[in-house]
Each structure stands twice: as structure tokens, then as C-alpha cells.
C-alpha positions in Angstrom: 68.3 114.6 70.5 70.2 111.3 70.8 71.8 110.2 74.0 75.4 109.3 73.9 76.2 105.6 74.0 77.9 104.6 77.2 80.3 102.0 78.4 79.8 100.2 81.7 83.0 100.7 83.7 83.6 99.9 87.3 79.8 99.9 87.6 79.4 103.4 86.3 78.3 104.8 83.0 80.9 106.8 81.2 80.3 108.6 77.9 81.9 107.1 74.7 85.1 108.9 74.0 86.0 109.3 77.7 89.5 108.4 78.9 88.4 104.8 79.2 89.2 104.4 75.5 92.6 105.9 75.8 94.1 104.4 79.0 95.1 100.9 80.1 92.3 99.7 82.5 94.5 97.0 84.1 93.5 96.3 87.7 96.0 98.1 89.8 97.1 100.3 87.0 97.1 104.1 87.2 93.7 104.7 85.6 92.1 101.9 87.7 93.6 103.3 90.9 92.3 106.8 90.1 88.8 105.5 89.6 89.1 103.4 92.8 90.3 106.3 94.9 87.4 108.5 93.7 84.9 105.6 94.2 86.0 105.1 97.8 86.2 108.9 98.4 89.9 108.8 99.0 92.0 111.8 98.4 93.7 112.4 95.0 97.1 110.7 95.4 98.5 109.3 92.2 100.0 105.8 92.5 99.6 102.4 91.0 100.6 98.7 91.5 103.0 96.7 89.3 101.0 93.5 89.5 99.8 91.7 86.4 96.0 92.0 86.9 95.6 88.9 89.1 93.9 88.7 92.5 97.2 89.6 94.3 97.8 92.8 92.3 97.3 95.1 95.3 100.0 93.2 97.2 102.7 94.0 94.6 105.0 97.0 94.6 103.2 100.4 94.8 104.6 103.1 92.6 104.1 106.5 94.2 103.7 109.8 92.4 107.4 110.7 92.7 108.3 107.6 90.7 105.5 107.9 88.1 105.9 109.2 84.5 103.8 112.1 83.2 101.7 109.6 81.2 101.0 107.5 84.3 100.0 110.6 86.3 97.7 111.6 83.4 96.1 108.2 83.4 95.5 108.3 87.2 94.0 111.8 86.9 91.7 110.7 84.1 90.5 107.8 86.1 89.8 109.9 89.1 88.1 112.6 87.1 86.0 110.1 85.0 84.6 108.6 88.2 84.0 112.0 89.8 82.0 113.0 86.7 80.1 109.7 86.7 79.2 110.3 90.3 79.7 106.6 91.2 80.7 106.4 94.8 80.6 103.8 97.6 78.0 104.7 100.2 
């Protein structure tokens, strides 16, 4: 049986066809924040930052769940679940 090809994302291995191919992976974006929250073992709390992927992204406006679209919440959730499935956590 062939093993699935994988992509290296955030230091973890995710199967091809995972949400990483569907969502914007911009640093600070919803998918990225979901992955980061899971990685650092923070609680599931949808949010993202409006920055443009530069080093100061996390100092830009934080958009909380109440202000997010259904698509943004879906992306955050996918990032969180993808990282949980990969089991890549900070120790």
C-alpha cells in the first residue's frame, strides 16, 4: 500500500488534500491562527489578525469570532483540527 504524499506545514506533516490546499495560509490569518492555537495548546477560540504577513502581523487588529464570517471561522476550525490530527504540539 502506498503512503500518502504529505506537505510540511508549520513543521508538521499533513496529508495531501487536507485543508491546507483550500485555505489561505497567511501568517495571522484564520487558518494559521487555528494551527497556532492548537500547537501551543490554547483553547479553541476563533480569531485572526488583519496584518499583511509581515513580522508585525500579530500587532495588527485582532478580529474576534463575533466579527468573523462563516468562511473565516471554517478556516480557523480547519487549521485547529489539522494540527490536532497531525499531533504537532509545543512541549
